[in-house]
N, C-alpha and C positions, 0 to 999 in steps of 0.2 A: 438651486433656487433658495434664496435667503428668506428665512422666516422672520416676519416682522412682528414684534410684540406690541399688541394693542393695549393701551392703558386707558382707564376710565378716569375722567376728571372728577374731583370731589371737592365739596366745600371744606375749607379749613375751619378749625374751631373758631378762629378769630372772625371769619366771615359769618358763621352761624350766630355768634354773639352779637355782632353788629346788626344783623337782620332782626334778631329778637329785640334789641334795643329800639330799633326804628319802629317795629310793630307796637312795642310798648308805648312809645311816645305818641304815635298816631292814635292808639286806643285811648290814651289818657286825655287826648284833645277831643275825640269824637264822642266817647261814651257818656261823659257828664252832660254834654249838650243834648244827646239823644234822650237821656233819662229825664232831663229838665223839660224837653218838649213833650215827652210822653205824659209827665205829671201835669203839665199845663193843659193838655188836651183832656185829661181826666177831670180837671177842675172845671173846664169849660162845659163839658158834658153834664157834670153834676149840677152846675149852676143852672143850666138850661132845664134839666129835669125838675129842679127845685122850683124854678119860676113857673113851670107848667103846673106842678102840683098845687101851689098856692093860688095861682090864677083860677084853677078849676075849683078849689075849695071856696073861694069867694063867690063864684057863680052859683055853686050849689047852696051856699049859705043864703044867698039872695033869693033863690028859688023857694027856700023854706021860710024865710023871714022878711021878705020884701026887699026893696032897694036899700043899699047899704047906707044911704043918707038918712034913712028912717030908723036905723038901729039905735038902741040904747047902748052907748059905749062909754057911759059914765063921765067923769070929769077928766079934763086934760092933765096929763103927767101924773096919774095916780095908778097904783096897782089895781085898785077896784075897777078902773076903766079898762086897763089892759086885760084883766081877767074876763071882763064882759066880752071884749073883742075876741079873746082867745076861745072862750066857750062857744062862740058862734061859728068859729072856723074849725076847731079841733075835731068835731064829729066827722068831718070830711077829709081828715088826714090820718095816715097810718103811723101810730106812735109806738115807741118802745119805752119811753120814760117821760114823766112829767115832773117838772121842778117848781112850777109856780114862781114865787118870788125868791126861792132859795137857790143856793149854789148847787153844782153837780151836773149841769147841762152844757157848760162852756168851760174853757180853760180859765185859769186865774188871771192871766195877764195878756193884754193885746197891745200891739204897737201900730203906728200909722204906716202909710206907704213910705214915708221918709225914714221910718225907723225910730221915731220918738214915741214916748208913752202916750197911748190913746186917752182921750178924755172920758171914754166910756168903757167900763169893764163889766160886761153883761153878767158875769157870774155872780157879782155882788150888787148889781143894780136892782133896787127894789121896786121900780115902777115899770118893770117889764115882766110879762108872763112867759115862762120859758119851758121848752120841751125838746125832745129829740125824736126825729122821724125814724122809721124802721130801716132806712138806708144809712143811718149814722149822721145825718145832717142836723146840727143844732139850730134852733131858731128862737127868737124872742120877739114878742109883739108889744107895741106901745100904742096907747090911745091918745088921740088929739082932742077927745071930748066931743068934737063935732066935725063933720066933713066940710064945714064952711070956714074953719079956722085956718089962717095962713101961718106959714113959717117965714119969718122975716128974711132968712137967707135963701129962700126958695122961690118966692114970687108967685106961688100958686097954692092951692088948697089941698088938704089931704085929711083923711079920716084917722090915719095912724101910720106907724112905721113898722116894717118887718126887717129884722136883722138876722142873717144866717151865717153859719160857719159850715162850709160844705164838707169838711172832714172832721167835724166835731171838735173835741178838745185837742186833737193832734196838731203838732206844729205845722206851719209857722205862726198861726194865730196873729195874722197881720192884715190890716185893711188892704183890699185890692189884691191880696194873695190867696187867702182862703175865706176871708170875712167880707161880706157884701151887704148892701142895704137896698130895700125897696120901699116905695110909698104905697099905702093902701088908700085908694081914692074912689070916688063915685064913678070914675071912668075905668076902674079895674086896677090891677096891680101894675105899677109903673117902676121900672128899674131906675135907681138913682143915677143921675148923670145924663138924662135925656130931656129935651125941651127945656122947660124952666126949672126942672127938678135937679138943680146943681150939676156942676162939673167943675169949671173954672179952677179955683184953688183947692178943691176937694178931690182932685185926681191929677196931681202934678208931682213928679218925682222929686222936685227941688223944694217943694213947699213944706214948711215946718208946722202948719197949724194942726191942732190935735184931732181934727176930723179927716185929715188928708187920707185919701184912699177909699173913703166911704162911698164916694160917687163914681167909682170906676165900674160899677155893675153893668150899666148900659153898654159901655165900651166893649167889655168882654163878650156880652151876649150878641152884639151886632157886628163887631169887628173880628171876633174869634181870635184875639191875640192879647198879649200883655205888654204891648209896646210902651205903655206909660211907665213901666218899671225903669226904663233907661232914658226916656226923653219925655218932655212935656208935649202932650197931645192936644188936639183940638178937633171938634167935629168939622 
């Protein structure tokens, strides 16, 4: 009876190297996308938490001081007015740092959704009252002087503006990426980009105006995505 020698097949070194290269290519394609999606979900959740915190702060401030339209919020576009608004809201917020009109709560430079230099650099803007929440969110409050004053670009009235950076001074420091805007109104806190409170040219990937991206807030909160980064969106 002839003995047959059984041999086990094995991968050659070349086959192993090819397999590793393929795995590396697939990982290089998948991992950045997965990381980007994870970071976007973190941003969405942080923005929702921030929205809830400030909406609640406004309600609590109204319960202590009466309807917001009766508040003394100083003169329009002044630090004195912004500080009055801030002082009414801040007791109902958990803070780790207050900057007032000084730098230290925001990054030095912000860009628009399109990537151009923003027309507002909150770190050095002296008509905003600024601070940082205990979760690391930077915010700046601006007073419109009266809840009856209109913004020509908005078509509606507001008592003031709230700007936030959901990861503080960390990058990208860009409108529509980590920097977002809300309107403080007699109807409560309204995310920029809904109803008459801007969207149009202020949340379009191709637009070069220096406020572009500031009105992407509502889109992120209600659509749960950042589609406007790659295409022009519309409600």
